[in-house]
VMD Tcl script that draws the C-alpha trace (Angstrom):
set ca {
  {-6.02 19.43 2.99}
  {-7.41 17.12 0.67}
  {-9.44 18.53 -2.15}
  {-12.86 16.31 -2.58}
  {-15.88 16.79 -5.05}
  {-19.07 14.69 -4.98}
  {-19.78 12.08 -7.79}
  {-22.61 11.00 -9.63}
  {-22.54 7.97 -11.72}
  {-25.18 5.51 -13.69}
  {-27.08 2.81 -12.60}
  {-25.53 0.60 -15.09}
  {-22.21 1.78 -14.76}
  {-22.50 0.88 -10.94}
  {-23.87 -2.41 -11.84}
  {-21.62 -3.26 -14.02}
  {-18.61 -2.17 -12.02}
  {-17.18 -0.59 -14.66}
  {-16.39 2.93 -12.29}
  {-14.41 3.69 -9.17}
  {-14.69 6.35 -6.94}
  {-14.24 10.47 -6.93}
  {-13.82 12.38 -3.42}
  {-16.26 13.82 -1.14}
  {-15.11 16.12 1.37}
  {-13.73 14.74 4.96}
  {-12.68 17.25 7.24}
  {-9.18 16.97 8.35}
  {-8.98 15.59 12.09}
  {-8.91 18.07 14.55}
  {-5.75 18.43 16.54}
  {-4.21 19.66 19.69}
  {-1.23 20.88 20.31}
  {-0.46 19.87 23.83}
  {3.14 21.26 23.83}
  {6.27 22.25 21.13}
  {6.05 19.77 18.75}
  {3.60 17.63 19.99}
  {0.27 16.86 18.06}
  {-2.47 14.77 19.98}
  {-5.39 13.07 17.94}
  {-8.38 10.77 18.76}
  {-9.65 7.76 16.36}
  {-12.62 5.28 17.29}
  {-12.37 2.21 15.02}
  {-16.78 1.35 15.16}
  {-19.22 0.71 12.39}
  {-21.00 3.23 10.49}
  {-22.41 3.73 7.21}
  {-21.28 5.00 3.88}
  {-22.58 6.20 0.37}
  {-20.02 4.02 -1.33}
  {-22.98 3.56 -4.56}
  {-24.27 6.41 -5.92}
  {-27.89 7.48 -5.31}
  {-30.65 5.88 -5.96}
  {-28.91 2.95 -3.97}
  {-28.70 3.56 -0.32}
  {-25.24 3.53 2.53}
  {-23.36 0.33 2.87}
  {-22.79 -0.61 6.17}
  {-18.87 -0.38 6.92}
  {-16.73 -0.03 9.64}
  {-14.08 2.80 9.69}
  {-12.76 5.64 11.87}
  {-14.65 8.34 13.37}
  {-17.67 7.62 11.05}
  {-16.23 8.45 7.82}
  {-14.58 6.56 5.10}
  {-11.68 6.99 4.73}
  {-10.80 7.55 8.31}
  {-9.52 11.25 8.97}
  {-6.71 12.67 7.16}
  {-4.23 12.84 9.97}
  {-1.74 15.70 8.66}
  {1.46 17.06 10.51}
  {4.78 18.53 9.67}
  {8.16 16.78 9.72}
  {10.06 16.63 12.81}
  {6.33 17.14 14.99}
  {5.39 13.93 17.28}
  {2.04 12.38 17.30}
  {0.45 11.22 20.28}
  {-2.64 9.49 19.40}
  {-5.30 7.61 21.33}
  {-7.24 4.57 19.45}
  {-10.50 3.53 21.13}
  {-11.91 0.71 19.59}
  {-15.61 0.65 19.11}
  {-15.70 -2.59 17.45}
  {-16.82 -6.10 18.67}
  {-13.28 -7.69 18.68}
  {-10.26 -7.15 18.88}
  {-8.09 -4.47 16.78}
  {-5.15 -2.48 16.60}
  {-3.46 0.38 14.27}
  {-0.56 0.13 11.96}
  {1.19 3.26 10.63}
  {1.90 2.12 7.18}
  {5.42 3.27 6.25}
  {6.42 5.20 9.22}
  {9.44 4.47 10.96}
  {8.13 3.76 14.40}
  {9.11 2.37 17.46}
  {8.77 -1.26 17.58}
  {6.28 -1.24 20.68}
  {3.92 1.69 18.15}
  {4.08 -0.74 15.07}
  {0.74 -2.09 16.09}
  {1.04 -5.68 15.34}
  {-1.02 -7.82 17.68}
  {0.93 -9.77 20.02}
  {4.33 -9.00 18.16}
  {4.90 -5.27 19.28}
  {1.40 -5.39 21.73}
  {-1.70 -6.87 22.79}
  {-4.58 -6.56 20.97}
  {-6.79 -3.49 21.66}
  {-9.80 -5.48 23.31}
  {-13.86 -3.77 22.69}
  {-14.23 -0.69 24.32}
  {-10.47 -0.33 25.22}
  {-8.11 2.49 24.28}
  {-4.54 2.41 23.69}
  {-2.25 5.30 22.51}
  {0.26 5.45 20.09}
  {3.12 7.89 20.21}
  {5.83 8.44 17.71}
  {8.03 11.37 16.07}
  {7.36 11.75 12.15}
  {10.90 11.49 10.94}
  {9.89 11.12 6.97}
  {7.97 13.47 5.22}
  {5.73 11.95 2.55}
  {2.17 9.87 2.03}
  {1.50 7.31 4.36}
  {-1.64 5.78 5.70}
  {-2.79 3.56 8.44}
  {-4.76 0.74 9.31}
  {-5.97 -2.24 11.43}
  {-3.47 -5.55 12.16}
  {-5.89 -7.80 13.72}
  {-7.74 -9.75 10.66}
  {-6.80 -7.35 8.15}
  {-8.31 -9.21 5.61}
  {-11.58 -8.23 6.66}
  {-10.93 -5.17 9.19}
  {-9.18 -3.25 6.09}
  {-11.71 -4.76 3.69}
  {-14.61 -3.32 5.72}
  {-13.28 0.26 5.79}
  {-11.11 0.81 7.95}
  {-8.06 2.90 6.77}
  {-6.86 6.65 6.72}
  {-4.25 8.72 5.18}
  {-1.71 9.82 7.47}
  {0.13 13.45 5.03}
  {4.10 14.51 6.77}
  {4.43 17.53 4.99}
  {7.92 18.88 4.49}
  {9.14 21.49 6.04}
  {9.37 23.45 2.94}
  {6.77 22.08 0.75}
  {7.10 21.85 -3.26}
  {4.76 24.47 -4.87}
  {1.58 23.72 -6.32}
  {-1.92 24.97 -6.45}
  {-3.46 21.97 -4.69}
  {-2.46 19.28 -2.39}
  {-4.74 16.42 -2.93}
  {-5.06 12.91 -1.57}
  {-7.06 10.09 -3.25}
  {-7.26 6.61 -1.16}
  {-8.41 4.21 -3.84}
  {-9.59 0.89 -3.02}
  {-12.34 -1.64 -3.94}
  {-15.69 -3.41 -2.55}
  {-17.26 -6.77 -2.86}
  {-20.87 -5.71 -3.27}
  {-24.35 -7.09 -3.88}
  {-26.42 -5.55 -6.38}
  {-28.20 -3.72 -3.84}
  {-25.05 -2.05 -2.05}
  {-24.57 -4.48 0.77}
  {-20.94 -5.71 1.54}
  {-20.59 -9.20 1.03}
  {-19.99 -11.19 3.48}
  {-17.39 -13.79 2.21}
  {-14.19 -12.55 4.04}
  {-11.41 -14.89 3.99}
  {-12.70 -17.43 1.62}
  {-9.66 -20.06 0.57}
  {-10.65 -19.40 -3.34}
  {-9.37 -15.81 -2.46}
  {-6.74 -16.93 -0.43}
  {-5.20 -19.31 -2.44}
  {-5.42 -17.19 -5.98}
  {-5.25 -12.97 -6.02}
  {-6.83 -12.05 -2.92}
  {-10.36 -10.52 -2.32}
  {-10.88 -8.07 -5.51}
  {-14.00 -6.31 -5.51}
  {-16.23 -5.25 -8.11}
  {-16.89 -1.75 -7.45}
  {-14.03 0.52 -7.02}
  {-13.73 3.91 -4.86}
  {-11.76 7.13 -4.23}
  {-12.05 8.58 -0.93}
  {-14.84 6.63 -0.39}
  {-16.76 6.89 -2.97}
  {-17.65 5.91 -7.02}
  {-16.43 9.23 -8.58}
  {-17.75 10.51 -11.68}
  {-15.28 13.83 -12.29}
  {-12.47 15.66 -10.62}
  {-13.36 19.22 -11.71}
  {-9.73 21.18 -12.38}
  {-8.66 24.08 -14.62}
  {-6.24 24.49 -17.71}
  {-2.86 24.81 -16.17}
  {-3.31 24.28 -12.61}
  {-0.61 21.90 -11.04}
  {-1.75 19.45 -8.68}
  {0.50 17.16 -6.34}
  {-1.51 14.00 -6.34}
  {-1.01 11.80 -3.30}
  {-2.14 8.48 -4.44}
  {-2.97 5.55 -1.55}
  {-3.67 2.21 -2.52}
  {-5.99 0.81 0.33}
  {-7.43 -2.27 -1.50}
  {-7.42 -5.73 0.05}
  {-5.53 -6.95 -3.28}
  {-6.66 -5.20 -6.41}
  {-3.20 -3.22 -8.25}
  {-4.21 -0.26 -10.56}
  {-2.24 1.00 -13.30}
  {-3.86 4.52 -14.01}
  {-2.97 6.10 -17.24}
  {-3.94 9.80 -17.20}
  {-4.94 10.15 -20.89}
  {-3.44 12.99 -22.91}
  {-1.46 14.34 -19.37}
  {1.81 13.53 -18.76}
  {2.14 12.95 -14.50}
  {5.62 13.18 -13.09}
  {6.34 10.51 -10.01}
  {7.88 12.33 -7.18}
  {8.03 9.99 -4.66}
  {7.17 6.47 -3.97}
  {6.33 5.13 -0.28}
  {6.37 8.40 1.07}
  {10.39 8.58 0.07}
  {11.38 11.17 -2.39}
  {12.71 9.59 -6.11}
  {14.16 11.42 -8.94}
  {11.52 12.90 -10.52}
  {10.56 11.03 -13.67}
  {7.74 9.64 -15.81}
  {6.26 6.36 -14.71}
  {7.18 3.31 -17.13}
  {4.64 3.21 -20.09}
  {2.99 6.29 -18.74}
  {1.48 4.26 -16.24}
  {1.13 5.25 -12.08}
  {1.42 1.53 -10.91}
  {0.25 0.67 -7.28}
  {0.17 -2.58 -5.65}
  {-1.55 -2.47 -1.94}
  {0.11 -0.67 0.52}
  {1.95 1.50 -2.37}
  {1.96 5.11 -2.52}
  {3.19 7.60 -5.04}
  {2.92 11.68 -5.28}
  {2.47 12.91 -8.78}
  {3.04 15.92 -10.11}
  {0.00 16.76 -12.72}
  {-0.06 19.81 -14.60}
  {-3.23 20.53 -16.50}
  {-2.31 20.53 -20.12}
  {-5.84 19.98 -21.59}
  {-8.65 22.37 -23.30}
  {-10.63 24.59 -21.01}
  {-13.98 23.49 -21.43}
  {-13.11 19.31 -21.81}
  {-12.83 16.24 -20.27}
  {-9.74 13.59 -19.98}
  {-11.01 10.05 -18.93}
  {-8.17 8.67 -16.14}
  {-8.90 4.47 -16.52}
  {-6.72 1.73 -14.77}
  {-5.55 -0.45 -17.45}
  {-4.00 -3.14 -15.10}
  {-5.81 -6.23 -15.59}
  {-5.56 -7.11 -19.49}
  {-9.52 -7.19 -20.94}
  {-10.73 -5.59 -17.62}
  {-9.86 -2.00 -18.47}
  {-12.87 0.55 -16.90}
  {-13.07 4.66 -16.49}
  {-11.86 5.51 -12.83}
  {-12.62 9.27 -12.91}
  {-12.92 12.02 -15.66}
  {-10.81 15.21 -15.04}
  {-13.11 17.75 -15.75}
  {-11.82 21.25 -17.09}
  {-13.16 24.77 -16.15}
  {-14.44 26.84 -18.82}
  {-11.45 29.43 -17.29}
  {-8.10 28.44 -17.44}
  {-5.89 29.07 -14.25}
  {-3.40 31.02 -15.77}
  {-1.90 31.19 -19.57}
  {0.69 28.35 -19.44}
  {1.94 25.68 -16.99}
  {3.57 26.44 -14.12}
  {8.12 25.48 -14.02}
  {8.18 25.39 -10.42}
  {10.88 23.09 -9.20}
  {9.57 19.49 -8.16}
  {12.46 17.82 -6.80}
  {11.89 16.85 -2.67}
  {14.34 17.00 -0.24}
  {15.46 13.61 0.79}
  {14.53 12.09 4.21}
  {17.19 10.96 7.03}
  {17.53 7.67 5.73}
  {20.87 5.36 6.12}
  {22.92 4.78 2.93}
  {23.12 0.78 2.88}
  {26.65 -0.10 1.71}
  {26.57 -3.14 -0.72}
  {30.20 -3.57 -0.41}
  {29.90 -4.94 2.85}
  {26.14 -6.02 3.18}
  {25.33 -9.43 4.27}
  {23.38 -11.37 1.92}
  {19.44 -13.05 2.82}
  {17.84 -15.18 0.18}
  {13.98 -15.43 0.46}
  {11.64 -17.71 -1.57}
  {8.07 -17.09 -1.75}
  {5.58 -20.17 -2.79}
  {2.59 -21.72 -2.68}
  {-0.92 -20.84 -3.82}
  {-2.78 -21.92 -6.99}
  {-0.49 -23.30 -9.62}
  {2.81 -22.94 -7.02}
  {3.92 -26.46 -7.62}
  {3.60 -25.63 -11.49}
  {5.96 -22.88 -11.42}
  {8.59 -24.13 -8.76}
  {9.11 -26.95 -11.47}
  {9.65 -24.16 -14.12}
  {11.60 -22.06 -12.17}
  {13.87 -24.79 -10.93}
  {15.02 -25.72 -14.23}
  {15.86 -22.16 -15.56}
  {16.97 -20.24 -12.34}
  {19.97 -19.60 -14.54}
  {18.14 -16.82 -16.43}
  {16.63 -15.17 -13.19}
  {19.85 -14.06 -11.79}
  {21.83 -15.26 -8.97}
  {24.61 -13.72 -6.60}
  {28.17 -14.71 -6.66}
  {28.26 -17.10 -4.00}
  {25.27 -19.37 -6.12}
  {23.29 -19.42 -3.20}
  {19.85 -18.89 -5.32}
  {20.38 -22.37 -7.05}
  {20.80 -24.04 -3.54}
  {17.67 -22.41 -2.16}
  {16.00 -23.62 -5.23}
  {17.74 -27.11 -5.01}
  {16.17 -27.13 -1.37}
  {12.70 -26.20 -2.79}
  {12.38 -28.01 -4.98}
  {13.64 -30.98 -3.19}
  {11.05 -30.29 -0.47}
  {7.89 -29.74 -3.03}
  {6.74 -33.26 -1.74}
  {6.88 -31.80 2.07}
  {5.23 -28.78 0.93}
  {1.96 -29.97 -0.95}
  {1.82 -31.92 2.20}
  {1.70 -29.02 3.91}
  {-0.75 -27.05 1.88}
  {-3.49 -30.17 1.93}
  {-3.03 -29.75 5.90}
  {-3.99 -25.79 5.91}
  {-0.82 -23.59 4.69}
  {-1.64 -22.23 1.08}
  {1.81 -19.59 1.18}
  {5.13 -20.01 2.43}
  {8.53 -18.06 2.89}
  {11.09 -20.30 2.67}
  {9.13 -23.16 2.96}
  {7.55 -22.09 6.12}
  {3.65 -20.63 6.45}
  {3.21 -18.61 9.14}
  {0.10 -18.60 11.94}
  {-0.80 -15.93 14.08}
  {1.92 -13.18 14.79}
  {3.51 -14.29 17.11}
  {6.70 -16.45 15.64}
  {9.85 -17.38 15.54}
  {12.16 -14.89 13.45}
  {12.99 -16.13 10.08}
  {15.83 -13.86 9.70}
  {18.33 -12.34 12.38}
  {19.70 -9.12 11.08}
  {22.84 -7.56 12.66}
  {22.01 -3.76 13.96}
  {23.27 -1.19 12.45}
  {24.53 -2.89 9.51}
  {23.52 -2.94 5.95}
  {21.61 -6.08 4.26}
  {20.86 -7.22 1.12}
  {17.64 -9.31 0.85}
  {17.51 -11.22 -2.32}
  {13.51 -12.14 -3.20}
  {12.22 -14.59 -5.70}
  {8.19 -15.43 -6.35}
  {8.32 -18.70 -7.35}
  {4.60 -18.07 -7.64}
  {1.69 -17.72 -10.18}
  {0.83 -14.33 -8.55}
  {2.05 -10.58 -8.10}
  {2.92 -9.94 -4.28}
  {3.29 -6.30 -2.85}
  {5.86 -7.45 -0.30}
  {6.16 -4.83 2.86}
  {8.72 -4.71 5.72}
  {7.56 -2.83 8.79}
  {9.89 -0.36 10.65}
  {12.41 0.24 8.05}
  {12.14 1.81 4.22}
  {14.65 0.09 1.46}
  {16.52 0.37 -1.59}
  {14.94 -1.27 -4.94}
  {18.20 -2.25 -6.24}
  {17.75 -4.66 -8.94}
  {15.18 -6.73 -11.21}
  {15.75 -10.00 -12.62}
  {19.37 -9.20 -12.10}
  {19.16 -5.72 -13.73}
  {20.05 -2.21 -11.43}
  {17.10 -0.41 -11.06}
  {17.89 2.66 -12.74}
  {16.57 5.01 -9.81}
  {17.72 2.69 -6.59}
  {14.41 4.32 -5.18}
  {13.26 3.99 -1.22}
  {10.30 1.95 -0.80}
  {8.56 0.07 2.01}
  {6.49 -2.46 -0.19}
  {7.70 -3.88 -3.47}
  {5.46 -5.11 -6.02}
  {6.62 -8.30 -7.18}
  {5.34 -9.80 -10.69}
  {5.34 -14.02 -10.99}
  {8.56 -15.80 -11.61}
  {10.35 -12.50 -10.24}
  {13.38 -11.98 -8.71}
  {14.07 -8.74 -6.89}
  {17.30 -7.64 -4.87}
  {16.34 -4.51 -1.53}
  {18.79 -2.97 0.40}
  {18.59 -1.10 3.64}
  {20.76 -0.63 7.17}
  {18.93 -2.44 9.64}
  {18.70 0.43 12.65}
  {15.35 -0.40 14.04}
  {15.89 -2.64 16.73}
  {13.11 -5.27 17.42}
  {11.26 -7.65 15.62}
  {9.67 -6.51 12.41}
  {6.67 -7.97 10.10}
  {7.43 -8.62 6.94}
  {4.43 -9.95 4.48}
  {2.93 -10.13 1.77}
  {-0.10 -7.08 1.26}
  {-2.64 -9.11 -0.31}
  {-4.19 -9.57 2.85}
  {-5.32 -12.69 1.91}
  {-2.00 -14.16 1.27}
  {-1.00 -12.78 4.81}
  {-3.50 -14.27 6.50}
  {-2.69 -17.95 4.49}
  {0.95 -17.81 5.37}
  {2.75 -15.58 3.54}
  {4.36 -13.32 6.29}
  {7.63 -13.81 8.78}
  {9.78 -11.51 11.25}
  {13.02 -10.15 10.60}
  {14.81 -9.34 13.88}
  {16.99 -6.33 14.29}
  {19.34 -6.99 17.23}
}
mol new
graphics top color blue
foreach p $ca { graphics top sphere $p radius 0.5 }
foreach p [lrange $ca 0 end-1] q [lrange $ca 1 end] { graphics top cylinder $p $q radius 0.2 }
display resetview
């Protein structure tokens, strides 16, 4: 069960948006075992009120599941079957996407592509197996830039059959909000400015739906901290001060335990990380967790507040390696290769010109396809600029998507290995998410990654080239899109067909 504590925060800190949230208690969703290995749940999407900002501010009108922010934590064991009835209490259509879970295509929650949207007052039942253990989450895929931005999301935790030993298993759902000075939700969802730049970044950061102050710990306690970035666009880079977090899973998939690069746990929108955190500071002390992603805009997220009495004499030495999930290993020697280029957005034409002249430094495949792709894109730049003026903002291989029903941009042979070489020819970060599959991140800018980590969402920096590899073993039409939700709405999405 997640561990939550009520926060306090000063009025000044809230208005300055310098703090972010702590955790308040949410009861786990009640379930009924209908048959061996089957768990049944119900969720209702609707409006509600939440104490996002600390008192004396009033509650904020949000959209949420079961009246809770975030939605109820669904927690099951690996191998169990889930049956989840979702009732739509909104005044508009919705769906639920089970982010990172390898579900059958009909259960993926993409309106018009995998299912009809759920109309107001109607119910749709999702059913799938929890094939992978790990940290996942759920959210709408209908007008997600607004529905997620108003609070429709919740954690989905699949426990290992034999979990690693810890003192506490804690979930932090990170998000941010664009609030007025009276803690009301600003209604400027889907603005063209946000779509053209870095998305809807809020001015108030929360953990589990509330602005946090302290998180109480005990010396030499070991916590498995499950971090979920549910924000529309904000990227987090968490510095745990004197502590030494050990990353044991990314996007729900086990990874070789390691210290994060530069000591910062970086999470783009939709990404998750499981970290082992040994509480090694002195009893009675406080250590601030700082978000350092945006240079010059660093802020204190929360304080780890130590009780006066230690839990034990020294930190435990229990094993931290997670068992692997049943993912098919891609064969790079026989894999089919595909090129994907992202472009558009503010300053997009400038970046395309820069990269067109220096692609030799960005890495290329043996066939030279990268140069051909960029040459073609440069040749079509005037066409792309005309498309931007006509409404398109972001493009994948020169196409700005409209709606969710579209011809596939790639058709992948089922059961075969594939490498997708992606180039971010834009001035902005993009967390690229593939539905229905997890993939290995095998290289960045031509250099092999040290751990070949499994992920379902990979954060790409401006001008970066990333290669991913996977076996296309889940048949159907699958969304592939940027999880800065304003970028997705403005064209940065496509469909991979596995057939």
